[in-house]
C-alpha positions, 0 to 999 in steps of 0.5 A, a space after each residue: 150562287 151565295 158567294 155571288 149574292 154577298 159580292 153584290 150586296 157589298 158592291 152596292 153598299 160600296 157605290 151608295 158610300 161613294 155617292 153620299 161622299 161625292 154629295 157632300 164634297 160638292 156642298 162643301 165646295 158650294 159653300 167655299 165658293 159663295 161665301 165671299 159673295 155673302 160677305 160682300 152682300 152683308 156688308 153692303 146691306 148692313 143687317 148687324 150694324 147701324 150709321 152714327 150721326 156722323 155718317 160713320 158706319 158702326 159694327 153690329 155684335 160680331 167682330 169688325 174693323 170699324 170704329 167702336 162707339 165709346 164714351 170716355 172720362 178724363 183722369 184728374 187730380 185732387 183730394 180724396 176723403 177716405 171713409 170706413 163704413 160700418 153698421 152702427 146702433 144708436 144708444 142712449 147716453 144715459 137711461 133712467 128708470 124712474 121709480 118712487 123712493 117712498 111708499 104710497 099712492 100716486 095721486 098725480 102725473 104731470 108728464 104726457 108720454 114722449 114729451 122732453 123734461 128737463 133735470 129736476 122737472 115735477 113728473 109725479 106725485 105721491 100722497 104725502 099726508 103721512 110723510 107730513 105727518 111724520 114730519 110734524 111728530 118729528 119736529 115736536 120731538 125735537 122742540 121737547 128736548 131741545 127745551 130740556 137741553 136749555 134747561 139743563 144747560 142753565 142748571 150747569 151754569 148755576 151749579 157751577 157758580 155754587 160750585 165756585 162758592 164751596 156750596 154744592 159737591 163736585 159730583 152734582 155738578 158733574 151730574 148736571 154737566 152729564 145731563 146736558 151731554 145727554 140732551 145735545 146727544 138727543 137733540 142731534 138724533 131728534 134733528 136727524 129724525 127731522 131731516 129724514 122726515 123732510 127728506 121722505 116728503 120731499 121724495 113724494 114729488 118724483 122729479 126727472 133726475 136727468 134731461 131726456 125724453 120720457 117713454 110710455 106711462 107704466 103706472 096709472 093714478 091710484 096705484 099704490 107704489 112701494 119704494 124701489 119697486 121693480 115697476 118704474 113709473 116711467 123711462 127716461 132716455 138722454 137724446 142730446 147728445 146721443 151715442 153710436 156704436 159700431 165697429 171696425 175691422 182689425 185691418 183697418 185699425 191702423 190708420 184710425 187709431 193713428 189719427 185718433 191717438 194724435 188728437 185729431 176729431 174724426 168726423 163721423 157721418 150717420 146715414 139711413 138703413 138704405 145708405 141714401 141720406 145723411 142723417 147727422 154728423 158727429 165725431 169719434 169719442 172713445 174706443 174700446 180697449 180690447 179686439 173681439 177674438 170671436 169677430 176680429 173687430 174693435 168697438 167705437 163709440 161717436 157722439 152726437 149733439 142730436 138737437 133736432 132729434 133725428 137719432 132714437 135709441 136702438 136706431 140701426 144706422 150705416 156709419 161712415 168714418 172719415 179716417 183720413 183725406 189724401 192729397 193731390 191724388 190721381 183719380 179716375 172713375 170706377 167704372 173704366 177700371 177692368 179686372 183681368 187675369 194680369 191685374 187691373 186695367 183701363 182703355 186709355 185714349 190713344 190720340 182721338 181715334 185709338 185706345 190702348 191698353 193700360 195696366 194700373 195700380 188702383 188704391 181706395 175707392 168710394 165706389 164712384 171715383 177710385 185712387 190710381 197709384 200707377 199707371 195714369 196721369 192727370 189728363 189721360 182719357 179712359 174709356 167709360 162705356 163700350 169696353 166690351 167691344 174693345 181690343 188693344 190698339 182698336 179703332 174707336 168713335 167717342 160719343 156723348 150719349 150713352 144710348 149711342 154705345 151698343 150693348 151686348 146681350 150677354 154682358 153690361 156696360 160698364 157704368 150700367 147698374 149690374 157692372 156698377 155693383 160689380 166693380 164697387 163690391 171688387 174695388 170696395 173689397 180691395 179699398 180696405 185690403 
């Protein structure tokens, strides 16, 4: 009885399994049978594509043998400027802390904060009365000793006549001559005291030592100042000309040093922090004598006239150093360059309706245009947009409007914002290698 029950249960399970397998086979057969019909309907209804202005069917985002809309650009020949970019700091050519050289009360201030001053221009004045009195005293002492010197000289002349007549002893003449020498020394000392008093009196007038722009006033009228006080009256910075300091990595030095040592004047541009606007143009003026071992960079200085006062000390700028200009080289849009496992390549037009993958060797770039060392010739046309759907030997339709080139959701077009940023980063990295 138990054996019959177990056999019945096993037989029932086997029948259910066979029935399920049969249903699955029927479903697979129906799908295979209906698939061509569905493909024809999709081609007729065109759910994934659209029609161009020319009437040509354009494929959707799936695989298709229809022509792919693309935008192309010409490969040209011309000159290419090689720039090295760096972050620079604006530095005043000279910075002076203006202090008083004599002690006294600050009685007048002649400058306005932030104004331009010339060398020698009067900035402030210390109370001069005590120094005027010191000068008068020194001049009085000088006059006294000059009178005594004159009297002693007259005595010497008289004594020499008497000595010639043998009327006085030689000792008397020698004493008179020694007295003259003594008074001559005293007069020189007095003259030095007068000169020193005049100098101190002149120092009561504080003048600008250099031409430049004054900063904020640090001391007000009425304050007592001392000679060489730690607190400066004002700071003057020389901003015409002005210096921009920057560094370049060791790998970029060969070309720059070669041009600099040959006597070439290398132009340097200063751009704003966003690198969107050129502020000023100068020239490379000096190079440091050693490489910084911690950063592997060499320090440079560029000199700018700065007549329009657009550069301020301690300002950060983007530096563009024109190291060289390549003559008669092949140029291609950076947006057309692709990168794969086998290196750089482009989709080049093969006639008017097809594209062909062409391996290239790239050189330096400025982000928008790249020097092509091998693989392209002037007159070649390369694909700028629509590269994400191309294959070697694929059919294409050349269009002029970017809006006519479909983009996949997962990949941006060459020339789009994100693609440009990626391409720029890769190519700029290779440009300095």
